[in-house]
ZATI-144010 format. One record per residue (C-alpha): chain; x, z, y; residue number from 1. Coordinates in nm, 2 decimals. Example, Ala and Ser with C-alpha at 12.3 -4.5 7.8 and 13.67 -1.06 7.14 Angstrom:
// residues 2
A/1.23/0.78/-0.45/1
A/1.37/0.71/-0.11/2
This chain:
// residues 645
A/-4.37/-1.41/-2.58/1
A/-4.72/-1.53/-2.48/2
A/-5.06/-1.38/-2.53/3
A/-5.11/-1.57/-2.86/4
A/-4.79/-1.42/-3.00/5
A/-4.91/-1.07/-2.90/6
A/-5.25/-1.11/-3.06/7
A/-5.08/-1.25/-3.37/8
A/-4.85/-0.95/-3.38/9
A/-5.14/-0.71/-3.33/10
A/-5.33/-0.87/-3.62/11
A/-5.04/-0.81/-3.86/12
A/-5.12/-0.47/-4.02/13
A/-4.80/-0.46/-4.23/14
A/-4.53/-0.22/-4.10/15
A/-4.17/-0.18/-4.21/16
A/-4.04/0.13/-4.38/17
A/-3.83/0.20/-4.07/18
A/-4.14/0.18/-3.84/19
A/-4.33/0.41/-4.07/20
A/-4.04/0.66/-4.08/21
A/-4.01/0.66/-3.70/22
A/-4.39/0.73/-3.67/23
A/-4.37/1.02/-3.91/24
A/-4.09/1.16/-3.72/25
A/-4.29/1.14/-3.40/26
A/-4.59/1.30/-3.57/27
A/-4.38/1.60/-3.68/28
A/-4.25/1.64/-3.32/29
A/-4.61/1.64/-3.19/30
A/-4.72/1.89/-3.45/31
A/-4.44/2.13/-3.37/32
A/-4.52/2.11/-3.00/33
A/-4.89/2.18/-3.08/34
A/-4.80/2.48/-3.30/35
A/-4.57/2.62/-3.03/36
A/-4.85/2.59/-2.76/37
A/-5.10/2.77/-2.98/38
A/-4.85/3.05/-3.07/39
A/-4.78/3.10/-2.70/40
A/-5.15/3.14/-2.63/41
A/-5.17/2.86/-2.39/42
A/-5.52/2.74/-2.30/43
A/-5.55/2.39/-2.42/44
A/-5.82/2.20/-2.22/45
A/-5.92/1.97/-2.50/46
A/-5.94/1.94/-2.88/47
A/-5.62/1.79/-3.02/48
A/-5.64/1.63/-3.36/49
A/-5.29/1.57/-3.48/50
A/-5.27/1.30/-3.75/51
A/-5.04/1.04/-3.87/52
A/-5.14/0.71/-3.69/53
A/-5.03/0.52/-3.99/54
A/-5.27/0.69/-4.24/55
A/-5.58/0.54/-4.08/56
A/-5.69/0.22/-3.94/57
A/-5.62/0.15/-3.58/58
A/-5.86/-0.04/-3.36/59
A/-5.77/-0.38/-3.22/60
A/-5.73/-0.26/-2.86/61
A/-5.47/0.00/-2.96/62
A/-5.28/-0.26/-3.16/63
A/-5.27/-0.50/-2.86/64
A/-5.14/-0.22/-2.63/65
A/-4.88/-0.12/-2.89/66
A/-4.77/-0.48/-2.93/67
A/-4.74/-0.53/-2.55/68
A/-4.53/-0.21/-2.52/69
A/-4.30/-0.33/-2.79/70
A/-4.27/-0.67/-2.62/71
A/-4.09/-0.51/-2.32/72
A/-3.80/-0.40/-2.53/73
A/-3.57/-0.54/-2.80/74
A/-3.51/-0.36/-3.12/75
A/-3.24/-0.38/-3.39/76
A/-3.30/-0.20/-3.72/77
A/-3.03/-0.13/-3.99/78
A/-3.07/0.01/-4.34/79
A/-2.77/0.21/-4.46/80
A/-2.80/0.15/-4.84/81
A/-2.87/-0.22/-4.83/82
A/-2.69/-0.31/-4.51/83
A/-3.00/-0.50/-4.41/84
A/-3.01/-0.58/-4.03/85
A/-3.30/-0.72/-3.83/86
A/-3.39/-0.76/-3.47/87
A/-3.71/-0.84/-3.29/88
A/-3.79/-1.16/-3.11/89
A/-3.74/-0.98/-2.77/90
A/-3.40/-0.88/-2.88/91
A/-3.32/-1.24/-2.97/92
A/-3.42/-1.34/-2.62/93
A/-3.19/-1.07/-2.47/94
A/-2.91/-1.21/-2.69/95
A/-2.98/-1.56/-2.56/96
A/-3.11/-1.68/-2.89/97
A/-3.45/-1.84/-2.95/98
A/-3.64/-1.63/-3.20/99
A/-3.59/-1.73/-3.56/100
A/-3.29/-1.95/-3.49/101
A/-3.01/-1.71/-3.58/102
A/-2.96/-1.54/-3.92/103
A/-2.97/-1.17/-3.89/104
A/-2.65/-1.00/-3.99/105
A/-2.39/-0.75/-3.86/106
A/-2.13/-1.02/-3.83/107
A/-2.37/-1.24/-3.61/108
A/-2.45/-0.94/-3.39/109
A/-2.08/-0.84/-3.36/110
A/-1.99/-1.19/-3.24/111
A/-2.24/-1.16/-2.95/112
A/-2.11/-0.83/-2.83/113
A/-1.83/-0.85/-2.57/114
A/-1.49/-0.79/-2.75/115
A/-1.39/-0.52/-2.51/116
A/-1.71/-0.32/-2.59/117
A/-1.74/-0.38/-2.96/118
A/-1.53/-0.08/-3.07/119
A/-1.72/0.16/-2.85/120
A/-2.06/0.04/-2.99/121
A/-1.93/0.08/-3.34/122
A/-1.81/0.44/-3.27/123
A/-2.15/0.52/-3.12/124
A/-2.34/0.39/-3.43/125
A/-2.10/0.58/-3.66/126
A/-2.15/0.90/-3.46/127
A/-2.53/0.87/-3.48/128
A/-2.52/0.83/-3.85/129
A/-2.25/1.10/-3.92/130
A/-2.39/1.37/-3.69/131
A/-2.76/1.27/-3.73/132
A/-2.82/1.26/-3.36/133
A/-2.91/1.02/-3.09/134
A/-2.68/0.83/-2.85/135
A/-2.71/0.61/-2.56/136
A/-2.46/0.34/-2.48/137
A/-2.43/0.03/-2.25/138
A/-2.25/-0.28/-2.36/139
A/-2.21/-0.64/-2.26/140
A/-2.34/-0.93/-2.47/141
A/-2.21/-1.28/-2.43/142
A/-2.47/-1.54/-2.49/143
A/-2.39/-1.88/-2.64/144
A/-2.39/-2.04/-2.29/145
A/-2.12/-1.79/-2.20/146
A/-2.35/-1.60/-1.97/147
A/-2.28/-1.22/-1.98/148
A/-2.56/-0.96/-1.97/149
A/-2.55/-0.58/-1.97/150
A/-2.77/-0.41/-2.23/151
A/-2.85/-0.04/-2.25/152
A/-2.92/0.08/-2.61/153
A/-3.09/0.40/-2.73/154
A/-2.96/0.47/-3.08/155
A/-3.14/0.71/-3.32/156
A/-3.14/0.77/-3.69/157
A/-3.46/0.76/-3.91/158
A/-3.56/0.95/-4.22/159
A/-3.78/0.89/-4.52/160
A/-4.05/1.10/-4.67/161
A/-3.79/1.34/-4.80/162
A/-3.64/1.39/-4.46/163
A/-3.33/1.20/-4.56/164
A/-3.17/0.97/-4.31/165
A/-3.15/0.62/-4.44/166
A/-3.12/0.39/-4.13/167
A/-3.07/0.35/-3.76/168
A/-3.29/0.19/-3.50/169
A/-3.16/0.07/-3.16/170
A/-3.40/0.01/-2.87/171
A/-3.24/-0.22/-2.61/172
A/-3.32/-0.32/-2.26/173
A/-3.15/-0.58/-2.03/174
A/-3.02/-0.38/-1.73/175
A/-2.79/-0.65/-1.58/176
A/-2.94/-0.63/-1.23/177
A/-2.94/-0.25/-1.23/178
A/-2.58/-0.24/-1.36/179
A/-2.45/-0.49/-1.11/180
A/-2.61/-0.28/-0.83/181
A/-2.44/0.03/-0.96/182
A/-2.11/-0.14/-0.98/183
A/-2.15/-0.26/-0.62/184
A/-2.23/0.09/-0.50/185
A/-1.92/0.22/-0.68/186
A/-1.71/-0.06/-0.53/187
A/-1.83/0.02/-0.18/188
A/-1.76/0.39/-0.23/189
A/-1.40/0.32/-0.35/190
A/-1.35/0.09/-0.05/191
A/-1.47/0.36/0.19/192
A/-1.21/0.59/0.03/193
A/-0.92/0.35/0.03/194
A/-0.96/0.16/0.36/195
A/-0.78/0.32/0.66/196
A/-0.99/0.42/0.96/197
A/-0.75/0.25/1.20/198
A/-0.47/0.00/1.19/199
A/-0.13/0.11/1.08/200
A/0.14/0.12/1.34/201
A/0.21/0.47/1.47/202
A/0.55/0.62/1.49/203
A/0.56/0.91/1.23/204
A/0.76/1.13/1.46/205
A/0.58/1.11/1.79/206
A/0.24/0.98/1.68/207
A/0.26/0.71/1.95/208
A/0.19/0.34/1.88/209
A/0.48/0.15/1.74/210
A/0.63/-0.14/1.94/211
A/0.44/-0.41/1.75/212
A/0.11/-0.22/1.76/213
A/0.16/-0.14/2.13/214
A/0.22/-0.51/2.20/215
A/-0.12/-0.58/2.03/216
A/-0.29/-0.33/2.26/217
A/-0.14/-0.50/2.56/218
A/-0.27/-0.84/2.44/219
A/-0.62/-0.69/2.40/220
A/-0.61/-0.52/2.74/221
A/-0.51/-0.84/2.92/222
A/-0.85/-1.00/2.83/223
A/-1.01/-0.72/3.04/224
A/-0.84/-0.81/3.36/225
A/-0.52/-0.71/3.55/226
A/-0.31/-0.40/3.50/227
A/0.04/-0.26/3.49/228
A/0.28/-0.19/3.21/229
A/0.54/0.09/3.25/230
A/0.84/0.14/3.02/231
A/1.04/0.47/3.07/232
A/1.39/0.50/2.92/233
A/1.55/0.84/2.87/234
A/1.91/0.93/2.80/235
A/2.05/1.28/2.74/236
A/2.34/1.37/2.97/237
A/2.46/1.70/2.83/238
A/2.49/2.04/3.00/239
A/2.73/1.91/3.27/240
A/2.57/1.57/3.31/241
A/2.84/1.40/3.10/242
A/2.71/1.16/2.84/243
A/3.05/1.14/2.67/244
A/3.04/1.51/2.60/245
A/2.78/1.44/2.33/246
A/3.00/1.22/2.11/247
A/2.90/0.89/1.95/248
A/2.58/1.04/1.80/249
A/2.45/1.13/2.13/250
A/2.27/1.45/2.06/251
A/2.52/1.67/1.89/252
A/2.61/1.66/1.53/253
A/2.97/1.57/1.61/254
A/3.02/1.23/1.46/255
A/2.66/1.15/1.47/256
A/2.53/1.23/1.13/257
A/2.20/1.36/1.02/258
A/2.20/1.65/1.26/259
A/2.23/1.41/1.55/260
A/1.94/1.21/1.42/261
A/1.72/1.52/1.39/262
A/1.79/1.61/1.75/263
A/1.71/1.26/1.86/264
A/1.37/1.29/1.69/265
A/1.31/1.63/1.86/266
A/1.40/1.47/2.19/267
A/1.15/1.19/2.13/268
A/0.87/1.44/2.05/269
A/0.95/1.65/2.36/270
A/0.96/1.35/2.60/271
A/0.63/1.21/2.44/272
A/0.47/1.54/2.53/273
A/0.58/1.51/2.89/274
A/0.44/1.16/2.91/275
A/0.11/1.26/2.76/276
A/0.06/1.54/3.01/277
A/0.11/1.31/3.31/278
A/-0.08/0.99/3.20/279
A/-0.45/0.95/3.24/280
A/-0.71/0.96/2.96/281
A/-0.76/0.59/2.98/282
A/-0.39/0.50/2.95/283
A/-0.24/0.38/2.62/284
A/0.10/0.51/2.52/285
A/0.35/0.36/2.28/286
A/0.71/0.40/2.16/287
A/0.88/0.06/2.25/288
A/1.22/0.15/2.13/289
A/1.47/0.43/2.07/290
A/1.42/0.67/2.37/291
A/1.18/0.41/2.53/292
A/0.82/0.51/2.61/293
A/0.55/0.26/2.72/294
A/0.24/0.33/2.92/295
A/-0.03/0.07/2.96/296
A/-0.24/0.12/3.27/297
A/-0.55/-0.11/3.27/298
A/-0.73/-0.21/3.60/299
A/-0.46/-0.03/3.80/300
A/-0.28/-0.14/4.12/301
A/0.09/-0.15/4.13/302
A/0.11/0.12/4.39/303
A/-0.09/0.36/4.18/304
A/0.11/0.28/3.87/305
A/0.44/0.34/4.06/306
A/0.32/0.68/4.17/307
A/0.24/0.77/3.81/308
A/0.58/0.64/3.70/309
A/0.75/0.86/3.96/310
A/0.56/1.16/3.82/311
A/0.67/1.09/3.47/312
A/1.03/1.04/3.56/313
A/1.04/1.35/3.78/314
A/0.88/1.55/3.50/315
A/1.14/1.44/3.25/316
A/1.44/1.49/3.49/317
A/1.32/1.84/3.59/318
A/1.29/1.97/3.24/319
A/1.57/2.11/3.02/320
A/1.53/2.02/2.66/321
A/1.64/2.27/2.40/322
A/1.80/2.07/2.12/323
A/2.05/2.28/1.94/324
A/2.16/2.37/2.29/325
A/2.01/2.31/2.63/326
A/2.04/1.95/2.74/327
A/1.94/1.76/3.05/328
A/1.79/1.42/3.03/329
A/1.80/1.13/3.28/330
A/1.52/0.87/3.30/331
A/1.44/0.53/3.45/332
A/1.13/0.33/3.48/333
A/1.04/-0.04/3.47/334
A/0.70/-0.17/3.57/335
A/0.55/-0.51/3.55/336
A/0.21/-0.61/3.69/337
A/0.00/-0.86/3.49/338
A/-0.30/-1.06/3.60/339
A/-0.47/-1.09/3.27/340
A/-0.56/-1.41/3.09/341
A/-0.24/-1.57/3.23/342
A/-0.09/-1.64/2.89/343
A/0.17/-1.36/2.89/344
A/0.21/-1.20/2.56/345
A/0.23/-0.82/2.51/346
A/0.58/-0.85/2.35/347
A/0.70/-1.05/2.66/348
A/0.57/-0.80/2.91/349
A/0.75/-0.52/2.72/350
A/1.08/-0.72/2.75/351
A/1.01/-0.77/3.13/352
A/0.95/-0.39/3.17/353
A/1.27/-0.32/2.98/354
A/1.46/-0.56/3.20/355
A/1.32/-0.37/3.50/356
A/1.44/-0.02/3.39/357
A/1.78/-0.16/3.31/358
A/1.80/-0.29/3.67/359
A/1.70/0.05/3.79/360
A/1.98/0.22/3.60/361
A/2.23/-0.04/3.71/362
A/2.14/0.00/4.08/363
A/2.10/0.38/4.08/364
A/1.73/0.40/4.15/365
A/1.46/0.57/3.95/366
A/1.24/0.27/3.89/367
A/1.21/-0.10/3.95/368
A/0.87/-0.28/3.97/369
A/0.80/-0.65/3.91/370
A/0.50/-0.80/4.09/371
A/0.45/-1.05/3.81/372
A/0.59/-1.13/3.46/373
A/0.91/-1.33/3.45/374
A/0.91/-1.70/3.37/375
A/0.95/-1.77/3.00/376
A/1.29/-1.95/3.04/377
A/1.42/-1.67/3.26/378
A/1.31/-1.41/3.01/379
A/1.48/-1.59/2.72/380
A/1.79/-1.65/2.92/381
A/1.82/-1.28/3.00/382
A/1.76/-1.18/2.64/383
A/2.03/-1.43/2.52/384
A/2.27/-1.30/2.78/385
A/2.22/-0.94/2.68/386
A/2.25/-1.01/2.31/387
A/2.57/-1.22/2.35/388
A/2.73/-0.95/2.57/389
A/2.65/-0.69/2.31/390
A/2.81/-0.89/2.03/391
A/3.11/-0.99/2.25/392
A/3.17/-0.62/2.35/393
A/3.14/-0.51/1.99/394
A/2.88/-0.26/2.07/395
A/2.76/-0.21/1.72/396
A/2.84/0.04/1.45/397
A/2.75/0.07/1.08/398
A/2.57/0.35/0.91/399
A/2.51/0.39/0.54/400
A/2.21/0.55/0.36/401
A/2.23/0.65/-0.01/402
A/2.00/0.50/-0.27/403
A/1.91/0.69/-0.59/404
A/1.88/0.53/-0.93/405
A/1.57/0.70/-1.07/406
A/1.67/0.62/-1.43/407
A/2.00/0.80/-1.40/408
A/1.92/1.04/-1.12/409
A/2.25/0.93/-0.96/410
A/2.34/0.78/-0.62/411
A/2.46/0.43/-0.72/412
A/2.40/0.23/-0.41/413
A/2.43/0.25/-0.03/414
A/2.23/0.05/0.22/415
A/2.43/-0.08/0.52/416
A/2.24/-0.01/0.85/417
A/2.32/-0.16/1.19/418
A/2.32/0.08/1.49/419
A/2.36/-0.01/1.86/420
A/2.59/0.19/2.08/421
A/2.46/0.23/2.43/422
A/2.65/0.29/2.76/423
A/2.65/0.66/2.69/424
A/2.83/0.62/2.36/425
A/2.51/0.71/2.16/426
A/2.43/0.52/1.84/427
A/2.06/0.44/1.79/428
A/1.84/0.19/1.60/429
A/1.90/-0.17/1.68/430
A/1.55/-0.27/1.59/431
A/1.45/-0.37/1.94/432
A/1.76/-0.58/1.99/433
A/1.72/-0.75/1.65/434
A/1.36/-0.83/1.73/435
A/1.46/-1.00/2.06/436
A/1.74/-1.18/1.88/437
A/1.49/-1.31/1.62/438
A/1.26/-1.44/1.89/439
A/1.53/-1.62/2.10/440
A/1.72/-1.74/1.79/441
A/2.04/-1.53/1.85/442
A/2.03/-1.34/1.53/443
A/2.30/-1.54/1.34/444
A/2.59/-1.40/1.54/445
A/2.47/-1.05/1.46/446
A/2.43/-1.12/1.09/447
A/2.78/-1.27/1.09/448
A/2.92/-0.95/1.25/449
A/2.74/-0.74/0.98/450
A/2.87/-0.95/0.70/451
A/3.23/-0.94/0.82/452
A/3.23/-0.56/0.88/453
A/3.05/-0.48/0.56/454
A/3.30/-0.68/0.34/455
A/3.59/-0.51/0.52/456
A/3.42/-0.17/0.46/457
A/3.39/-0.25/0.09/458
A/3.75/-0.36/0.06/459
A/3.86/-0.02/0.19/460
A/3.64/0.17/-0.05/461
A/3.69/0.28/-0.41/462
A/3.50/-0.01/-0.56/463
A/3.26/0.22/-0.75/464
A/2.95/0.17/-0.54/465
A/2.70/-0.11/-0.47/466
A/2.60/-0.21/-0.11/467
A/2.28/-0.36/0.02/468
A/2.31/-0.56/0.33/469
A/2.02/-0.68/0.55/470
A/2.02/-1.04/0.64/471
A/1.76/-1.21/0.86/472
A/1.55/-1.49/0.71/473
A/1.63/-1.69/1.02/474
A/2.00/-1.69/0.94/475
A/1.95/-1.83/0.59/476
A/1.89/-2.17/0.75/477
A/2.25/-2.19/0.87/478
A/2.43/-2.44/0.64/479
A/2.77/-2.26/0.69/480
A/2.66/-1.90/0.61/481
A/2.73/-1.92/0.24/482
A/3.07/-2.07/0.30/483
A/3.15/-1.78/0.54/484
A/3.04/-1.52/0.28/485
A/3.26/-1.68/0.02/486
A/3.56/-1.70/0.25/487
A/3.53/-1.33/0.35/488
A/3.49/-1.22/-0.01/489
A/3.81/-1.41/-0.12/490
A/4.01/-1.30/0.18/491
A/3.93/-0.93/0.13/492
A/3.94/-0.95/-0.25/493
A/3.60/-0.79/-0.29/494
A/3.39/-0.81/-0.61/495
A/3.07/-1.01/-0.52/496
A/2.89/-0.79/-0.78/497
A/2.90/-0.50/-0.53/498
A/2.67/-0.67/-0.28/499
A/2.30/-0.73/-0.26/500
A/2.17/-0.92/0.04/501
A/1.83/-0.80/0.16/502
A/1.63/-1.08/0.32/503
A/1.41/-0.96/0.61/504
A/1.16/-1.16/0.82/505
A/1.11/-1.43/0.57/506
A/0.84/-1.58/0.79/507
A/1.11/-1.68/1.04/508
A/1.30/-1.90/0.78/509
A/1.35/-2.22/0.97/510
A/1.48/-2.45/0.69/511
A/1.34/-2.36/0.36/512
A/1.57/-2.59/0.17/513
A/1.88/-2.44/0.33/514
A/1.75/-2.09/0.25/515
A/1.69/-2.19/-0.11/516
A/2.04/-2.33/-0.14/517
A/2.19/-2.01/0.02/518
A/1.99/-1.79/-0.23/519
A/2.11/-1.98/-0.53/520
A/2.46/-2.01/-0.40/521
A/2.48/-1.63/-0.34/522
A/2.37/-1.57/-0.70/523
A/2.64/-1.82/-0.82/524
A/2.90/-1.62/-0.63/525
A/2.79/-1.31/-0.82/526
A/2.60/-1.13/-0.54/527
A/2.24/-1.03/-0.58/528
A/1.93/-1.09/-0.38/529
A/1.65/-0.86/-0.26/530
A/1.33/-0.89/-0.06/531
A/1.27/-0.62/0.20/532
A/0.93/-0.47/0.30/533
A/0.74/-0.65/0.02/534
A/0.37/-0.62/0.07/535
A/0.38/-0.52/0.43/536
A/0.58/-0.80/0.58/537
A/0.54/-1.18/0.57/538
A/0.67/-1.23/0.22/539
A/0.46/-1.48/0.02/540
A/0.43/-1.42/-0.35/541
A/0.57/-1.77/-0.41/542
A/0.91/-1.63/-0.30/543
A/0.92/-1.44/-0.63/544
A/0.90/-1.77/-0.83/545
A/1.13/-2.01/-0.64/546
A/1.39/-1.76/-0.51/547
A/1.62/-1.59/-0.76/548
A/1.52/-1.24/-0.64/549
A/1.68/-0.94/-0.83/550
A/1.52/-0.66/-0.63/551
A/1.20/-0.60/-0.44/552
A/1.18/-0.32/-0.19/553
A/0.82/-0.19/-0.16/554
A/0.70/-0.17/0.21/555
A/0.76/0.18/0.34/556
A/0.41/0.21/0.48/557
A/0.28/0.22/0.12/558
A/0.53/0.50/0.02/559
A/0.51/0.73/0.32/560
A/0.16/0.86/0.23/561
A/0.17/0.78/-0.14/562
A/0.06/1.13/-0.25/563
A/-0.27/1.12/-0.06/564
A/-0.36/0.76/-0.08/565
A/-0.53/0.62/-0.39/566
A/-0.51/0.27/-0.24/567
A/-0.13/0.29/-0.18/568
A/-0.08/0.42/-0.54/569
A/-0.27/0.12/-0.67/570
A/-0.07/-0.12/-0.46/571
A/0.27/0.03/-0.56/572
A/0.17/0.04/-0.92/573
A/0.06/-0.32/-0.92/574
A/0.38/-0.44/-0.74/575
A/0.59/-0.26/-1.00/576
A/0.40/-0.40/-1.29/577
A/0.42/-0.76/-1.15/578
A/0.79/-0.74/-1.08/579
A/0.86/-0.59/-1.42/580
A/0.69/-0.89/-1.58/581
A/0.90/-1.12/-1.38/582
A/1.23/-0.94/-1.45/583
A/1.27/-0.80/-1.10/584
A/1.37/-0.44/-1.02/585
A/1.19/-0.24/-0.75/586
A/1.30/0.01/-0.49/587
A/1.09/0.24/-0.26/588
A/1.18/0.34/0.09/589
A/1.06/0.64/0.30/590
A/1.07/0.89/0.01/591
A/1.06/1.23/0.18/592
A/0.92/1.48/-0.09/593
A/0.95/1.55/-0.46/594
A/0.58/1.48/-0.53/595
A/0.63/1.12/-0.40/596
A/0.95/1.09/-0.60/597
A/0.77/1.20/-0.92/598
A/0.49/0.95/-0.87/599
A/0.75/0.67/-0.82/600
A/0.92/0.77/-1.15/601
A/0.58/0.76/-1.32/602
A/0.51/0.42/-1.19/603
A/0.84/0.29/-1.32/604
A/1.02/0.23/-0.98/605
A/1.39/0.18/-1.03/606
A/1.54/0.30/-0.70/607
A/1.44/0.55/-0.43/608
A/1.56/0.58/-0.07/609
A/1.46/0.81/0.21/610
A/1.54/1.15/0.37/611
A/1.48/1.33/0.04/612
A/1.77/1.13/-0.11/613
A/1.99/1.13/0.20/614
A/1.98/1.05/0.57/615
A/2.19/0.77/0.73/616
A/2.54/0.86/0.82/617
A/2.80/0.68/1.03/618
A/3.08/0.49/0.87/619
A/3.41/0.65/0.99/620
A/3.64/0.58/0.70/621
A/3.67/0.44/0.35/622
A/3.35/0.43/0.15/623
A/3.33/0.68/-0.13/624
A/3.05/0.77/-0.37/625
A/3.08/1.06/-0.61/626
A/2.82/1.04/-0.89/627
A/2.63/1.36/-0.98/628
A/2.62/1.47/-1.34/629
A/2.31/1.38/-1.53/630
A/2.04/1.65/-1.48/631
A/2.18/1.76/-1.14/632
A/1.91/1.82/-0.90/633
A/1.90/1.65/-0.56/634
A/2.02/1.95/-0.36/635
A/2.33/1.99/-0.58/636
A/2.38/1.62/-0.57/637
A/2.39/1.61/-0.20/638
A/2.65/1.88/-0.20/639
A/2.86/1.70/-0.46/640
A/2.83/1.36/-0.31/641
A/3.11/1.25/-0.08/642
A/2.90/1.04/0.15/643
A/3.04/0.75/0.34/644
A/3.23/0.89/0.64/645
């Protein structure tokens, strides 16, 4: 609107009934305020003559000022009895319409309001009319060019001379810039609440860096110059120094069930405390494997690092750890000196330090120090040799962990877990060995071992349970793996419908075509397919479309802190909704409390797994699973359940 338009508007002395009614209402409000001030005895500094501005002529200057004020806002007027609707030229501009080009009607205005906001605007208008009050609302309007603007509206009813309401007037302002700024502030606030202050990657038991995170810290430290990496391995030896006295589980618990696992965790915490007391403030500590503790010493000589290693080892050996009963612990150290910027990766240096402590144990000394990292070919050859020896000596054992069907509140599945048996007869996690096997391409023999033993286990069972078996993505590229599975199923007369293969480390799939063929072949046999650690691993979303996946296991890092993390709740809920739309069931790991279990039920997760449901137990006999009656709580269910072994 230009100056000529404003002057033309000011020259027009005709006012609508709605404008006259609004002015009368404002006059009454001023009169009431004036009477209240007089009755309260307030000293008014000037004479006030209250009069209706519409009952007398108004000078030209006042009209121009009034017109300019109206030009800043858009107005929409509506008469109840006639249904008449009109809006100002400024309102037309807000709506993206040149003044006078669009016929004024409720239908035309409704088409311009965003569909998601239309009902809310209608409810606000109805509330103003029904309750004879005022309301404010913000909505989006979609202009003919598809540009969306945010508009704030002040809605009020108007009355006639008899004080009867007969219409509504809305005053509107384009607040797009202000609304976008507010949304950005809200987004930043949510992001501050949901982003973690540091990278994930700490062991939940000891609080030390996990192996992968510790390797990253080593990579970072190497850019700052030379240093020394120490890995200390510990092994409980029992009251009389006899490892065999502890049984296969190592730390009590007889056959190595949940009690043994608890004591191993307590040992890890106790040893971690000893390590923390000895190391310097600048040193970085990590948990490199079961009963393996890493210490990164930056800008340190090998002699100084060796002295610190001796102090840690002596501190561990001289202490008696109370774990159910008093136990003694032996320890060995492996050190490797790095120059920095020499191309050695953190994961490789950890392997070198582990090789060094194994040499120390084999030769009967407390520690072995390497002046420099091993050559890559030498390192890979040592890893291959150790893995092949482990497979040849059959130094594996299987554990099972129950999985709860949240719809039935029954244990209907068991996950098969691989455990490594060390020289002392103790069973512990095989994650370190599996990681090395992935890296040097020796994982296939291990996966074959697991497949063979699992099918034999199922053949000895009652046939009432379902088993989930981990399978490396690297092994899927083997063209003979499907044939091996089929042959074992037929020979042991096992129902393929009892098995789900969980694919891990999908990023390591070497031959995508062979992996695709294996996945579809497994489904044709009658087995099912699952993706492990979805969301936290290297699983592309495309896997859900071109692999016939039946189950997705949500990454445990999203479940462990689900109660307190709004971000994790949003991620888990989104994964469940997406998988539900694709016909894929979902499972959650690391479930350790009832509050988390209830959240998972609310989100629609199908299965739950974790210490609340049941801890891993060794396989010592035929697999049996007794189902709890509907409505039985978890404590009773554990008592009734005949867990494997």
